[in-house]
KEGU-342550 format. One line per 4 residues: number of its first residue (from 1); their letters; for each residue x, y, z of C-alpha. Coordinates in pm, 1 decimal, m for minus. Layout:
BEGIN
NUM> a> X Y Z ~ ...
END
This chain:
BEGIN
1> mtvl> 2405.7 907.9 2103.5 ~ 2383.5 959.6 1726.9 ~ 2505.7 1318.4 1765.6 ~ 2810.6 1202.7 1961.9
5> vtil> 2900.0 942.1 1697.4 ~ 2860.9 1204.9 1422.9 ~ 3085.4 1451.7 1606.1 ~ 3348.7 1184.1 1658.9
9> avav> 3330.8 1081.1 1293.8 ~ 3381.1 1443.0 1182.3 ~ 3673.1 1483.4 1425.4 ~ 3838.3 1164.8 1299.1
13> glla> 3783.6 1278.2 938.8 ~ 3946.5 1616.8 1006.5 ~ 4240.9 1450.5 1181.1 ~ 4282.4 1213.6 886.2
17> ilva> 4297.2 1510.6 647.5 ~ 4554.5 1678.6 873.1 ~ 4774.3 1367.5 887.5 ~ 4750.5 1320.9 509.5
21> gllr> 4861.5 1681.3 458.7 ~ 5155.9 1637.3 694.4 ~ 5263.3 1319.1 518.6 ~ 5244.5 1492.5 182.1
25> thae> 5456.6 1782.6 308.4 ~ 5708.5 1539.0 455.9 ~ 5730.1 1355.7 123.3 ~ 5793.7 1684.9 m60.5
29> ilrs> 6072.4 1775.0 182.8 ~ 6235.9 1433.7 139.8 ~ 6206.7 1464.3 m239.7 ~ 6371.6 1808.6 m229.4
33> lhdl> 6653.2 1679.4 m10.4 ~ 6704.2 1385.8 m244.6 ~ 6724.0 1625.3 m542.7 ~ 6995.7 1819.0 m355.9
37> gvgl> 7193.9 1500.1 m302.5 ~ 7116.6 1462.7 67.0 ~ 6994.3 1117.4 163.1 ~ 6899.2 937.4 480.8
41> epdt> 7119.2 637.6 411.9 ~ 7498.6 668.2 414.7 ~ 7603.0 657.8 51.6 ~ 7963.0 684.6 m62.5
45> saat> 7862.0 819.1 m402.5 ~ 7662.9 1100.0 m239.8 ~ 7984.3 1241.6 m93.9 ~ 8131.3 1293.7 m438.5
49> rrpp> 7809.7 1411.7 m604.3 ~ 7743.5 1785.6 m590.5 ~ 7410.4 1961.8 m621.9 ~ 7353.8 2165.0 m938.0
53> lrtq> 7517.6 2505.8 m922.0 ~ 7275.4 2798.2 m922.5 ~ 7436.4 3135.2 m985.2 ~ 7292.9 3483.4 m1001.2
57> pgvt> 7355.4 3711.9 m1298.7 ~ 7679.8 3902.9 m1248.2 ~ 7814.4 3660.2 m984.7 ~ 8126.9 3465.1 m1068.5
61> ppre> 8072.3 3092.6 m1012.3 ~ 8309.7 2936.0 m756.8 ~ 8619.0 2753.4 m873.8 ~ 8684.5 2395.0 m772.6
65> asgg> 8837.3 2367.5 m427.4 ~ 9200.6 2273.7 m458.7 ~ 9261.4 2235.5 m87.1 ~ 9508.3 2523.5 m96.9
69> agfd> 9482.8 2888.3 m10.3 ~ 9162.5 3083.8 m45.9 ~ 9086.5 3353.5 m299.2 ~ 9116.2 3729.0 m268.5
73> vtgt> 8789.8 3908.4 m192.7 ~ 8690.5 4212.5 m395.3 ~ 8371.8 4411.9 m351.9 ~ 8225.7 4735.4 m223.1
77> slag> 8200.3 4872.9 128.4 ~ 7884.4 5005.5 289.3 ~ 7984.8 5352.0 168.1 ~ 8012.6 5224.7 m191.0
81> eavh> 8393.0 5232.0 m202.4 ~ 8589.1 4958.5 m379.7 ~ 8749.2 4714.4 m133.7 ~ 9008.5 4442.0 m197.8
85> iava> 9113.1 4198.7 76.3 ~ 9415.1 3979.4 9.4 ~ 9358.8 3623.1 127.0 ~ 9581.6 3414.7 m100.6
89> gtdh> 9956.8 3448.4 m72.0 ~ 9960.2 3621.2 267.4 ~ 10168.7 3517.9 567.1 ~ 9874.6 3543.8 808.0
93> ltlv> 9533.1 3385.1 847.4 ~ 9231.5 3581.2 726.6 ~ 8881.2 3556.5 870.7 ~ 8608.0 3659.5 628.9
97> afls> 8271.2 3735.7 788.6 ~ 7963.3 3814.0 583.2 ~ 7747.3 4037.9 800.5 ~ 7442.7 4251.9 738.8
101> stcl> 7436.9 4616.6 842.1 ~ 7070.6 4588.3 945.8 ~ 7096.0 4262.5 1144.8 ~ 7062.4 4314.7 1520.7
105> tcqr> 7259.7 3998.9 1597.4 ~ 7543.1 4116.5 1368.9 ~ 7580.9 4444.8 1559.9 ~ 7794.8 4272.9 1827.0
109> fwta> 8025.9 4141.9 1554.1 ~ 8052.0 4489.5 1395.7 ~ 8146.1 4632.4 1736.3 ~ 8400.3 4357.7 1809.0
113> faep> 8561.5 4377.2 1463.5 ~ 8595.0 4756.4 1494.5 ~ 8845.2 4722.0 1781.9 ~ 9187.6 4840.1 1660.3
117> gl> 9381.3 4559.5 1830.7 ~ 9184.5 4281.9 1663.0
END
């Protein structure tokens, strides 16, 4: 009987440690979301507050959204060639897709976008 009580006490102790760890992780996630400006309660000020902007060296930070046309996209192709895609000031809609050349899911998009009539 003493052995059974000891085993149960150890099991309850291990479960208590597990639950404490899960609660701590949950608290860290909530703290991170709060730091990003995401809350659980609807807050009107949270809609106007933006998270701090983190940019990489050599990357132009985004301009404030004016609600108008988008911005032209300039970069390099997979072959290393310079590419410029006009988005602003065009008379047609432009879809910009950021795909990876090594992503298996993206392969269907690459195939579909390669069709001449698209």
